[in-house]
C-alpha positions in Angstrom: 21.2 -31.5 27.5 23.6 -31.7 30.8 27.1 -32.2 31.3 28.4 -34.8 33.7 31.5 -36.6 34.5 31.9 -40.5 35.0 34.5 -41.0 37.8 36.9 -44.1 38.3 36.2 -45.3 34.7 38.0 -48.7 34.0 38.6 -49.5 30.7 39.6 -52.6 29.0 43.3 -52.5 28.2 44.1 -49.3 30.7 46.0 -49.4 33.4 44.5 -46.7 35.7 40.9 -45.5 36.4 40.0 -42.3 34.4 37.5 -39.6 34.6 35.1 -38.9 31.5 33.9 -35.6 30.7 30.6 -35.9 28.9 28.7 -32.8 27.3 26.0 -32.7 25.2 25.9 -36.4 25.0 29.4 -36.7 23.5 32.6 -37.5 25.3 34.5 -34.1 25.4 37.8 -35.3 27.5 39.3 -38.0 29.2 41.7 -37.2 32.4 43.1 -38.8 35.5 40.7 -36.2 37.2 38.5 -33.2 36.9 38.8 -31.6 40.0 37.9 -28.2 39.6 34.7 -29.0 37.5 30.9 -28.4 39.0 29.2 -31.0 37.1 27.2 -34.0 38.3 29.3 -37.0 39.0 29.1 -40.6 38.8 31.1 -43.3 40.2 31.5 -46.2 37.7 34.1 -48.2 39.5 31.9 -51.3 39.6 31.8 -51.2 35.9 34.4 -51.9 32.9 33.9 -49.9 29.8 34.6 -52.0 26.6 34.1 -51.1 22.9 30.8 -52.0 21.4 30.0 -55.0 19.2 28.9 -53.7 16.0 27.5 -56.4 13.4 27.2 -55.3 9.5 24.8 -57.3 7.2 23.6 -55.9 4.0 20.6 -58.6 3.8 18.6 -56.9 6.5 15.0 -56.9 5.1 15.3 -60.9 4.7 15.5 -61.9 8.4 15.7 -59.0 10.6 12.2 -57.9 10.1 10.9 -59.4 13.2 11.5 -58.1 16.7 12.5 -61.7 18.0 15.6 -61.7 15.7 16.8 -58.2 17.3 16.6 -59.6 20.4 18.8 -62.5 19.7 21.3 -59.9 18.5 21.0 -57.7 21.7 21.1 -61.2 23.9 24.5 -61.7 22.5 25.9 -58.3 23.2 25.5 -56.5 20.2 24.8 -52.8 20.6 24.9 -51.5 16.8 23.7 -53.0 13.7 24.8 -51.6 10.2 22.6 -52.6 7.2 21.6 -51.3 3.7 18.0 -51.5 2.0 17.1 -51.1 -1.5 15.8 -48.1 -3.1 15.2 -47.5 -6.8 15.2 -43.7 -6.7 16.7 -41.2 -4.3 13.3 -39.2 -3.5 12.3 -42.7 -1.8 15.4 -43.0 0.5 14.1 -40.9 3.3 10.8 -42.8 3.3 12.3 -46.1 3.3 14.9 -45.4 5.5 12.6 -44.1 8.1 10.5 -47.4 8.1 13.5 -49.7 8.5 14.5 -47.4 11.6 11.0 -47.5 12.9 10.9 -51.6 12.5 14.3 -51.8 14.7 13.2 -49.6 17.5 
């Protein structure tokens, strides 16, 4: 995975734009600038960065089994859904979890 720098990042609640260094898919540093780094850079000044919208519901199997209901959440800005699924035995956990994950993708 590559490293890159997001420049002129405006964050909700922040006063000054910052630069964000992303390494191996994770934010590794936030500073006013990274002048001596030679990574690919992207100017994101037209955008505003804010927190994600997370939805948690423990009744997943009942009403989120159809792709249409997932589209409703994403249309409302939801980027992450936390849920639970039933399992009577620990050895079945990977199989059930994998099936639930595939349904959502």
